[in-house]
C-alpha positions, 0 to 999 in steps of 0.5 A: 417036369413041365412046370420046372421047365417053365420056371427055368425058362423054355429058352434055356431048356431047349438050348441045352437040349439042342446041345445034348443032341448035337453033342451026342452026334459028335460023340458018335462021329468023331474020334476022342481027340478030334475036338482038341486037335481042331481047336488047337489049330485055331490058336492065336494070341487074342484067343489064348488070352481070352480063354485063359481067363474066361475059363475061370467062370467055371471055377469053384471059387466063383461058385463059392462067391455066388453062393455067399452073395445069394446067402446074404442078399437073395431070398433063402429059398433061392439060396437053398437051391444054389447051395444044394446044386453047387454042393451036389455037383462038386461032390459028384464030380469029385467022386467020379474023377477020383473014385470011379474014373481015376485013370481017365487021362487028359489030352496030354496023355493021348498026344504026349509024343506030339506035345512039341507040336501042340499050341499051348497057352503060356501060363496055363499048367497042362494037367495030366490026370482026373479028366472025366468029367470036366469040373469047370464045365459042370460048374459053368453050366450049373452057375448059368442054370441057377442064375437063369432060374433066379431071373425067371422067364428072361429069355435074353439072360438065358441065351447069354448065360447058356453062351457063357456056360458053353464057352467055358466048356470050349475053353477047357478043350482049347486050353488042352485040359479036356476032351469033348466027352469030358465037357459033354458029360460035365454039362449033362451031370449039372443039368440033371442035378440042377433041374432035380434040385430046383424041382425038389425045392419048388414042390417042398412045402417047408421051402415055401414058408414065409421066412424062406422069402427073406434074405439072411440080412433081412432075417438078422435085421428083423431079429434085432428089432 
């Protein structure tokens, strides 16, 4: 595990660890809807526009675009990590949402009698079901993780991508889509999946073969010669 932490970068790992510790303390000390109410009081036109679009950095569409960029332009060993991480994350999140916790309500269900008092963002559909865990937050974190891993030992990128992933989680609460517990466990699941996948491919002998160090385009070009 120590080797994987080193490969991804200590900065990103310890930022994530700090988030888990502080987040766990929050889960123990605040009520379920407190974070939603706190951020709801901070609404203003600039923040509404910012979070409305920033939240898409945790979308499945962005994950798919990144996968195809890696597929054609990055070494295949990195593509395997990205593709496997994204796929496992997506499958697990949907399994938990739809099968294990289908009754998990969103903030709308908790505050339905006070919705007329809530500050909602125009153009954002407030969803009412499949709240746990947060898919956008999970995707935002795992995207950040694989990007930091692919840019190994670049501390400034670790800080930037961690900040982006964390802000995606905040956006889900701000937009009245999730509770803090949803975003916390979305991050936790992606952390476990991402580091596990990286560990597997880092030690798998077949994933270290020469052809895995070439991109798909390079392999296709070499076959044409």
